[in-house]
C-alpha positions, 0 to 999 in steps of 0.5 A: 485533477490529473495525478502523476506517479514517479519514483520517489527520491531521497529529497522527497522524504520530508514531504513524504513524512508529511503525507504519512502524518496526514494519513495517520490523522485520517486513520485515527479519525476513522477509528484506526488508533493502533496502525502506524504508531508515531515513528512508522514508517520511518525515514529508514524505511523510505530509504530502503524502499527508494534503494529497492527502486520500489518507492513512488510518489503521487503528484497533483499540480507538482505537489506530493499528495500520496506515497506507496511502495510497490515491491517484487516478491517474495515478501517474507511475512507472506510465506505463512498465511492463517485461516485461509490461503493465497489465490495462487501461492506459487506465482511471482507477485508484487506487494503494495505497502505503505499507501498514504495520501494527504487529507484533502486529496481524492482518487489516490488509491485508484491512481495507484491501482491503475499504475500497479495493474499496468505493471503486474497482474498478481498483487498482494497487500495487507492491512490492519484489522482496524483499517476499515477504509483500506478494507473497503477500498480493497474490496471495491477494487476487486481484491479477495480476502485471503487470510491472516499474516503476521508481520516480523513484529508478530502483529496480525494483518489481514491479507488480500490478493488480486490476480488481475484480468484484462476485463477490469476497467484499468 
């Protein structure tokens, strides 16, 4: 089924929160018990994404089935990277945060990547060490593991980057 991506609006927040709830369930079933503790992402985080014009929903049959934030650099938590280095430390980039999808929906990640690659060639993303599903998707879509970053809370995340070239299939 065809998916459409549009900017999220404040009225979407209840549906997006449901998407986050289902994404948490997917994480827990796959052994990722620590990422996205209850209460994160909060509606305040969503409002911030919306105000920054970086909040997006993925629609299928006019229903919200996914969410992500796509924000321009700089990302302060990416200033220091351990046990590795960024592919390109100086060039502007976009970061993808808070990718989530409903439980019974497929193809959301690929749809998000197609959308993002049409807008930016240098993309960074991070994920929890226990998020094996996301690590697999990142590797499958050509991202390179770059090292470890720490969130403002001090929590460790695995950092990835891709500098997209036109030969990719998007």
